[in-house]
GUMAR-680338 format. One record per residue (C-alpha): x negated, y, z negated; residue in one letter. Coordinates in steps of 0.1 Angstrom, whole numbers, plus 5000, padded with zeros to 4 digits. Layout:
% residues N
XYZA;...
This chain:
% residues 500
535452214966M;534252054934G;537251824933Q;536751724969L;533151644964S;534051434933E;536751264953R;534451184982S;531851054958A;534450834941G;535550694975T;532050614984A;531650434950W;534750214957E;533350114991H;529950024976L;531749804949R;533149574975R;529849484990L;527249234976P;525349444950V;522049394968W;523149495002L;523549875001P;520049934986P;518549695011A;520149845040L;519250205029L;515750105023T;515449955058L;517150255074A;514850495056V;511650315061T;512350235098V;512850605105T;509650735121G;507850415116L;505450475144G;505250845141S;502050875119A;499050705135Q;497150445118L;495050595090W;491550455079R;492850185057D;495250055083E;492450055108L;490549815085A;493649605085T;493849605122W;490049525126S;490449225102A;493749095114A;492549065150T;489548845140R;489548465140S;490048275107P;486548195106G;485448545111D;487848645083L;486148405059V;482848565067R;484248925062L;485648805028A;482148685018G;480749025026T;483449285017I;487149315010D;487548954996A;490449074974A;492349165005T;491348845025G;494648655020P;496548955032Y;494348995063Y;494948625070L;498648675068L;498448965092M;496248775116H;499148515119G;501648805123W;499648985150T;499148665170R;503048655172I;504149025176V;500949205187G;499049485171D;500949795179S;501350055151T;504949965146V;504149585147A;501449625121L;503749805098R;506949585101V;505849345073P;505649625049A;509149745060V;510549405054L;508849365020A;510149695008M;513649615020T;513649285002V;512149444971A;515049684969A;517549404971G;515649194945L;515449504923L;519249544925T;519749184914V;517249214886L;518949534874G;522349354874A;520949074853R;519249304828L;521749594827V;524949544847D;526049564884R;526149954883R;522749984868G;521249744894G;522849924923L;521750274912F;518350144906A;518050004941G;519550304957L;517150544938L;514250314949F;515350344985A;515150724987V;511850774970L;509050904993P;506650644980G;509050364991T;508750505027S;505050565024R;504050225014Y;506750065034G;505250225065Q;501650115058E;499949805071A;498449735037R;499449485010P;501149724986Y;504749664997A;504349294996L;502749324961A;505849534950T;508249274964M;506448984947L;506249174914A;509949224914V;510548864926L;508448714899A;510048914873S;513548814884L;512548444885L;511048474850L;514448614836V;516148324854T;513848074840A;514248204805L;518048214808R;518347864823R;515147674820P;514247404844S;511047294862W;512447394895A;512947754882R;509547774865W;508047634898A;509547914917G;508148164892Y;504748004895A;504848024933A;505748384933A;503048474908V;500448284927A;501348474958A;501248804940L;497748734928G;496648634963L;498148944979I;496949214952H;494749114923L;495549424902I;499349354904A;498549054882L;498549304853T;502349264854V;501648934837L;500949114805A;504549224805A;505748874814H;503748734785A;505348984761L;508848894773V;507948524769V;506848574734L;509948774725I;512248504741A;510448244721W;510748444689W;514348574692R;515848394722G;516448534758P;519848714749A;517949034740G;516149024774I;518948954798A;522548874799T;523748584775P;521848264782A;522647914782H;521547714752P;517947604754D;516747304735A;513547394720G;512147754720R;508547624720D;509147504756R;509347854769R;505747934759V;504047634773W;506147624804R;505147974812W;501447894805L;501747594829V;503447834855A;500648084855V;497847814858L;498047794896P;497448174898V;494348134877V;492947854900L;493748044931L;493048404922A;490248334897G;487648264924P;488848564943L;488548784914L;484948664907V;483948734944K;485749074945A;483749174914R;480549124932T;481649344960Q;482849624938Q;479949854944S;480549854982R;484349834982Q;485050104956L;482050324959N;484250624966W;486350584933V;485450784902H;486050694866L;489550744852A;490251064832R;493251154811L;494651394836D;494851114861D;497750964839L;499751284843T;499251284881A;500350914884L;504050964888P;503551194917G;500950964932G;503050644932V;506250824943T;504351044967Q;506151354952S;505351524920S;508851664917V;510551324925V;508051154902G;508851384873G;512551334879L;512150954878L;510150954846V;512651174829G;515750964840V;513850644832A;513150764797A;516850804791L;517450454804G;514850304781A;516450464752A;519850324763R;518749974769L;517049924736G;515749564734R;516749494769R;514249754781A;511249534771V;510749384806L;510949714827P;509149924801V;506349684796S;506149614835A;505450004839V;503250084809L;501149774805L;499749764840P;499150144839V;497350124805L;495349824814L;494149964846L;493450294831F;491450144802A;489349944827A;489150254849G;487350454822T;484550204822V;484550074858V;485750274889P;488950114895L;491650374891W;493450434924V;497150544919P;498350334950R;497150024933Y;500050074909L;502850124933V;504349784922F;505449944889V;507850194906V;510749944908P;510749884871F;510850254865A;513750274889C;515449994869L;515250204838L;516550504856A;519450294869G;520350204834A;520550574825A;522750634856L;524950354848A;525950534816A;527650824835V;530350844861T;529750694894A;529951034913P;527551194888A;525050904894A;525350924931L;524651294929V;521351224910V;520350974938V;521151224965V;519351494946L;516251274944A;516451214981G;516851584989L;513851674967L;511751424984G;512551535020L;509551765024P;507251475015D;509251235036Q;508651455066A;504951505058A;504151135054L;505651075089R;503051315103R;499951165087T;499150895061H;495851065053E;495451215018W;495551505013P;498051545041R;496651885049S;493451705063A;494751465090P;492351275113V;493551275149D;491950945163Y;494550935191A;493751285202G;490051225202A;490650905223A;492751085248R;489951345254V;487551055262I;490050865284A;490751185304D;487151235312G;485550895310Q;483450775340R;481850425346P;478550385328G;479550635299D;478450555264A;479850665230V;477950745198V;479650795164Y;478450995134S;478550905108P;478750535115R;478950385080H;481950595069S;485350505055W;486750715083L;486050425106F;485350655136L;484550365159D;487650165150L;489950465154G;488750535189I;488650165199E;492150115188Y;493550385211H;491350305241L;491949995262S;488650035277D;486350235255P;482750355266P;479850135257R;478850175221D;475350215231V;473550225197L;475249905183V;472949605179T;475449385160E;479149455159D;481449425129E;482649085137V;479348915140R;478049095109R;481048985089G;481649335078D;483749645085L;480949845101W;478549755130A;474749775128A;472850045148E;469450015163C;466550145143A;465050335173Q;468050535188P;465950695215A;465050355230Q;468650245230C;469750565246L;467250525274A;468850525308G;472150665297T;473150985314T;476451065297R;477451025261V;480651085243W;479751195207L;482451165181V;481751355149V;483851365116S;484951715109G;485152035129R;481852165143H;480952425168A;477652265173E;478251895170P;474651795177L;473451975146A;476051755125A;474151435134V;471551345109A;468451125111G;466650965140A;469950945159K;470451315158G;466751385168D;467051155199A;470351315210L;468951665205R;465751585224T;467351405254D;470851545258F;472651885263N;476151955251V;478351995281T;481752045264Q;483252035230V;486751945220W;488051985184Q;490951775171R;492151755135P;489451595114G;487251525144L;485051685170T;484351525204V;481551635226A;480351535260L;476551505263L;474651495295T;470951385298G;468351665303R;466751685336P;463351515338G;463851325305R;
């Protein structure tokens, strides 16, 4: 049986060798991320993407001036995308799928440049089966695009250092500028690039990649790199300044970083503590094997992590998913370790990583919420309302100003939602992610006979969960007719009290 398995793995390896090195990892990533793409409903962050992407460019500019400026360029990109393909769950997630697929192919090519063909191939295959690749490749957020651009920029940097030309440096500059516009924190990878450029200036590029062509004048590498990063400074600089002024609203749910956050990071970015631990262990072996050639992938993992952690101990910035873009570089190191063993043994490790991640792969296709044990069933709540809705019905949300985006979740799943009776100015007109409600709820509710109340959490008495003047008005003028509980939400039908 063992000989048969080894023979089968050997045959599979021979088939892989005949294909372009980037193709198997790209196809595997595409197949894995497409599987169950629409199974999990949009979660809160994706609802924010939907809300922003379906606004006009002018409204997006107003939104960026109020909140979420850092994500503004991504929202503009998604606006154009949704105008072409629509705003279904699958349509919103396809750009992330494509980005992760391209990232896998680029990672494989980068691994072939830094290590060898086998190392690049195993790095790409390992990346494809990670639960984190599926998680962020199935999310309508900018993390997959940032991952792709971080790998692309690193590949173009290696190319420019090996065979310098203004065209290659211009390509690198464009990739870095796009990276900064898509995800500001991903620009921390420039610290790794700066280190690589300095080493190439000091010792030549041969220690960073495969043998380079002669380069007249080592000093040119440094100043060409500085010129190449100038566009990102000009483009992302104002974005960073604006985002800094919005931090108190944008990241008010984030806590200061602690040491134990570092130990939890591998599990966070790979979406599996077991697979994350395996990746770290194999990557460490690969770093030891590569020696000086490990400078780029090692620094591209460690420097962004350490920089964000250091900043996060002072300012609330530490969010593990912000560092998803370092995962390919850890896979590259792991690929170097796998390239040192037989092809069948390396494939066994890749398959093992895939098998260990299967429970998390299945879980993330049920819900994108974190923790996954606490899903929020917007679609289920919307179905309750749709099944019982009558003309003239109103809807009330509690809480309104919440990162759960109760109103967006219900509106996304209802083609004709009830009138949002308490709204005085909607999200679009405010240039915000939340609508404004009237200061006198009792007056706004006057004349309404039926109200659908949507409350976060599970409540046997949903009216008791509504705070402030809104709760007082509802309790005074309405009775609870029926209550439905769905994961993470409670829906109640309220009817006006006789003689009110």
